[in-house]
C-alpha positions in Angstrom: 7.1 -20.6 -51.9 10.0 -18.5 -51.5 9.0 -15.4 -51.4 5.8 -16.9 -49.4 8.7 -17.7 -46.5 10.9 -14.8 -46.8 7.7 -12.7 -46.3 7.1 -14.9 -43.3 10.4 -14.2 -41.7 10.5 -10.8 -42.3 7.1 -10.4 -40.2 8.5 -13.0 -37.1 11.6 -10.1 -37.2 9.3 -7.0 -37.6 7.2 -8.8 -34.9 10.0 -9.8 -32.5 11.5 -6.2 -32.9 8.4 -4.6 -31.7 8.2 -6.9 -28.7 12.0 -6.2 -28.1 11.1 -2.7 -28.0 8.1 -2.9 -26.0 10.3 -4.7 -23.4 12.9 -1.7 -23.6 10.1 1.0 -22.9 8.6 -1.1 -20.1 11.6 -1.1 -18.5 12.7 2.5 -19.4 9.6 4.0 -18.3 8.2 1.5 -15.4 8.1 4.0 -12.9 5.2 5.7 -15.1 3.6 2.3 -14.9 3.7 1.9 -10.8 3.5 5.5 -9.5 0.1 7.8 -10.6 0.1 10.8 -8.2 -2.0 13.4 -8.3 -1.0 16.9 -6.8 -5.0 18.5 -6.9 -6.2 18.6 -3.1 -9.7 19.7 -3.2 -11.3 18.1 -0.4 -10.0 17.7 3.6 -11.0 15.5 6.4 -13.2 18.7 7.4 -15.1 18.0 4.3 -16.2 14.7 6.4 -16.8 16.7 9.5 -13.5 15.6 11.2 -11.0 18.1 12.6 -7.6 17.6 11.7 -4.1 18.9 11.6 -2.4 19.5 8.4 1.5 19.0 9.1 4.7 19.6 6.8 7.7 17.3 8.0 11.0 16.3 6.1 12.4 12.6 5.5 15.8 12.0 6.4 16.8 13.6 3.1 15.2 16.7 3.7 12.7 16.4 1.3 9.1 18.1 2.9 6.3 15.5 2.8 2.7 16.5 3.9 0.6 14.8 6.5 -3.0 14.6 8.0 -3.0 13.7 12.0 -7.0 13.2 12.5 -7.2 12.9 16.5 -9.9 11.1 18.4 -10.5 12.1 21.8 -9.1 10.1 24.8 -7.6 7.0 22.8 -4.0 6.1 22.4 -4.4 4.0 19.1 -3.1 5.4 15.8 -3.6 4.0 12.7 -0.6 4.8 10.5 -2.2 4.8 6.8 -0.1 3.8 3.8 -2.0 4.5 1.0 -2.0 2.9 -2.7 -0.2 3.9 -5.8 -2.7 6.0 -7.3 -4.1 10.0 -5.9 -3.1 11.1 -2.9 -4.5 11.6 0.7 -7.6 13.3 -0.1 -8.6 10.1 -1.9 -8.7 8.5 1.4 -11.6 9.8 3.3 -13.9 7.0 3.4 -11.0 5.0 4.8 -9.7 7.9 7.1 -13.5 8.4 8.9 -14.3 4.7 9.2 -11.0 4.1 11.0 -11.6 7.1 13.2 -14.9 6.1 13.9 -13.6 2.9 15.3 -11.6 4.6 17.9 -8.4 5.7 16.4 -6.4 8.6 15.6 -5.3 8.5 12.2 -1.8 9.6 10.3 -1.7 9.6 7.1 0.8 11.1 4.8 1.7 11.4 0.6 4.8 9.9 -0.4 7.0 12.5 -2.2 5.3 13.2 -5.6 1.8 12.5 -4.5 -0.3 15.9 -3.3 1.4 18.6 -1.6 4.7 16.7 -0.8 7.9 17.3 -2.8 9.8 15.2 -5.4 9.1 12.3 -7.2 8.6 8.8 -5.9 11.0 5.2 -6.4 11.0 2.1 -4.8 13.8 3.3 -2.0 12.4 6.4 -1.2 8.9 5.5 -0.5 10.3 3.2 2.4 12.7 5.9 3.4 9.5 8.1 3.4 7.4 5.7 5.8 10.0 5.3 8.0 10.4 9.2 8.0 6.4 9.8 9.0 7.1 7.2 11.4 9.8 8.7 13.6 7.9 11.8 13.1 4.8 10.4 14.8 6.7 8.9 17.4 8.8 11.9 18.3 6.0 14.9 17.4 2.7 13.1 18.7 3.7 11.9 21.8 2.6 8.7 20.7 4.4 5.0 21.6 5.5 1.9 18.8 3.1 -0.4 20.8 0.2 1.7 20.5 0.4 2.1 17.0 -1.4 -0.1 13.8 0.2 -0.1 10.7 -2.4 0.0 7.8 -1.0 -0.7 4.0 -3.3 -0.8 1.2 -2.2 -2.0 -2.5 1.2 -0.8 -2.8 0.8 0.7 0.5 0.7 -3.0 1.5 4.4 -4.0 0.6 5.6 -0.7 1.9 3.8 -1.4 5.4 5.8 -5.0 5.1 8.8 -3.2 4.5 8.4 -1.0 7.5 6.5 -3.5 9.8 9.6 -5.5 9.3 11.7 -3.2 11.5 9.4 -1.9 13.9 7.2 -3.5 16.5 4.1 -2.0 16.3 0.7 -3.1 18.3 -0.1 -4.6 14.9 -0.4 -4.6 11.1 -3.1 -4.5 8.6 -2.3 -5.6 5.1 -5.6 -5.1 2.8 -5.9 -5.9 -1.2 -1.8 -6.4 -1.7 0.8 -8.6 -3.7 3.0 -11.1 -2.8 6.4 -9.4 -4.7 5.9 -6.9 -7.6 7.9 -9.5 -10.2 5.0 -12.1 -9.3 2.2 -9.0 -9.9 3.0 -8.3 -12.9 4.0 -12.5 -14.4 0.3 -13.0 -13.1 -1.6 -9.8 -14.8 1.0 -9.2 -17.8 2.5 -12.5 -18.5 4.0 -11.4 -21.8 6.3 -9.2 -19.9 10.0 -11.3 -18.9 10.4 -11.3 -15.0 14.5 -9.7 -16.0 12.4 -6.6 -16.8 10.7 -5.5 -13.9 13.4 -3.9 -11.6 10.6 -2.9 -8.9 10.8 -5.5 -6.4 8.7 -4.7 -3.5 8.9 -8.1 -1.9 5.9 -8.4 0.7 6.0 -11.6 1.7 9.9 -11.4 2.2 9.5 -8.8 4.6 6.6 -10.9 6.6 9.1 -13.2 7.9 10.4 -10.7 10.1 6.8 -9.6 11.6 6.2 -11.3 14.7 2.9 -9.7 16.1 -0.7 -9.8 14.9 -1.1 -9.8 11.1 -4.8 -9.2 9.8 -4.6 -9.7 5.9 -7.7 -8.2 3.8 -8.7 -9.1 0.2 -11.5 -9.2 -2.4 -12.4 -12.5 -4.1 -13.4 -10.3 -7.4 -10.2 -7.8 -6.5 -10.1 -6.7 -10.7 -6.7 -5.3 -10.0 -4.7 -7.5 -7.7 -5.7 -11.4 -7.9 -6.9 -13.0 -4.7 -4.0 -15.6 -4.4 -1.8 -13.0 -3.6 -3.5 -12.2 -0.5 -3.5 -15.9 0.1 -0.5 -15.8 -0.5 0.5 -12.9 1.6 -1.3 -14.6 4.5 0.2 -18.0 4.2 3.6 -16.2 4.3 3.0 -14.3 7.4 3.9 -15.7 10.8 1.4 -16.0 13.6 -0.8 -14.6 14.9 -2.5 -13.9 12.0 -6.0 -13.4 10.5 -7.3 -13.7 6.9 -10.9 -12.0 5.7 -11.9 -12.4 2.4 -14.4 -9.7 1.1 -16.2 -8.8 -1.7 -16.4 -6.1 -4.1 -13.5 -4.9 -6.4 -9.7 -3.4 -5.3 -10.9 0.1 -5.0 -14.0 -0.1 -3.2 -14.2 -3.6 -1.8 -13.9 -2.3 1.8 -17.2 -0.3 1.3 -19.1 -2.9 -0.8 -17.9 -5.2 2.1 -18.7 -2.8 4.5 -20.7 -5.3 7.1 -17.8 -8.0 6.7 -14.8 -5.2 6.8 -16.2 -3.4 9.8 -16.6 -6.7 11.7 -13.3 -8.3 10.8 -11.6 -4.8 11.8 -13.4 -4.9 15.2 -12.5 -8.2 15.8 -9.0 -7.8 15.1 -8.8 -4.5 17.5 -10.0 -6.3 20.0 -8.0 -9.3 19.5 -5.0 -6.6 20.1 -6.8 -4.8 23.2 -6.7 -8.6 25.2 -3.2 -8.7 24.2 -2.0 -5.2 25.7 -0.7 -5.3 29.4 
């Protein structure tokens, strides 16, 4: 009996050691679990029949970042596109074409470490890069803040909310995003203790300082960010706000629910135009 108890204690000690090691690894290499950049750009808006300008601009700390500007003739509204944590701008052609077809210029850039942008990403510099891109757009494309719609998908939604809390655009669209990084990690990886998550990405916190129209879009079948996060993001947003439930998975829900998605965007844009002086 004593031998059995000793072996059992040793088993739990090994198990505890393995768990502590796992948590330590998660803490130390967390960036590798958050950012999945690709540096390969093999297609461009021209691939889907759109004229565009390829741009290199500098962040506030002089890091060179890469962007595309896709114009739409005779329109004022520009969509400021903040993409998710994987790939790069070349993986967003479906969305770029869709937004452009709705009568908007599109400005999309890569955070540092993604695509042709220099450096490597962390939470603070994704915020800084977004602000630098915003400042570049206003200064170099003769665009007014009140003619810009900020769009953030997935991780880009948290970055969009951060930017949106400090500027005054025409409106903001948050698609398939989460409330906070810690709450997301707790829901998806319940075995990971909250203290080990050093990323914040507090979407709901930033929403408290946004007092212009908000559209929240989330898929009920989202296989990465639970649907309840979209509901909570909407709940924490100030009025005027709209929530649209789409079908499909995290990465392609906007295409799998294209009819619902397009109607929602059109209605949101029309509402913004009615509010314009």
